[in-house]
C-alpha positions, -999 to 999 in steps of 0.1 A, spaced: -866 515 -858 -844 501 -831 -806 499 -836 -780 478 -819 -752 498 -802 -721 486 -785 -710 506 -754 -673 499 -750 -657 506 -716 -620 511 -710 -611 507 -674 -585 523 -652 -554 504 -640 -569 500 -606 -603 490 -618 -604 455 -602 -597 469 -568 -619 500 -570 -649 485 -587 -661 468 -555 -672 502 -541 -696 507 -571 -704 472 -583 -738 468 -567 -750 502 -580 -736 494 -615 -754 460 -616 -787 476 -605 -784 502 -633 -778 473 -658 -807 453 -644 -831 483 -649 -819 487 -685 -823 450 -691 -858 449 -676 -868 477 -699 -856 457 -729 -828 482 -737 -798 462 -726 -793 429 -743 -759 416 -731 -732 430 -708 -700 417 -694 -664 423 -686 -634 417 -708 -608 392 -696 -571 385 -701 -566 413 -693 -595 424 -673 -595 460 -684 -629 470 -696 -663 458 -707 -689 457 -735 -726 463 -733 -750 456 -761 -781 478 -764 -810 476 -788 -828 510 -786 -845 537 -807 -820 564 -800 -782 564 -792 -790 590 -765 -804 563 -743 -770 546 -744 -752 579 -737 -774 586 -707 -768 551 -694 -730 556 -696 -732 591 -680 -752 578 -651 -731 546 -646 -713 548 -612 -682 533 -628 -680 562 -653 -690 588 -627 -663 576 -603 -636 576 -630 -627 539 -629 -640 537 -665 -615 562 -680 -629 561 -716 -660 549 -732 -675 551 -767 -706 540 -785 -707 523 -819 -738 514 -839 -737 477 -847 -750 461 -879 -761 426 -872 -755 403 -901 -764 369 -886 -784 362 -855 
């Protein structure tokens, strides 16, 4: 059975300047996950712009872990911390 997971990103202080180097590759990775039906929603946090959240619906949390480990934002270090939480949908 598929489970929803939230991948929470915490960005570095210089994220907004440094992300430009990796943004296209990051977006391509997200598009592939979306096209496979794994990634449901994704976006950056605002006020302050210091991270992001990605919502997955997958059979195994390892899919989300692999996504994060392969994300150029994570690999470059501009995402300093990330965590994955299972999410229990109540309405929707």
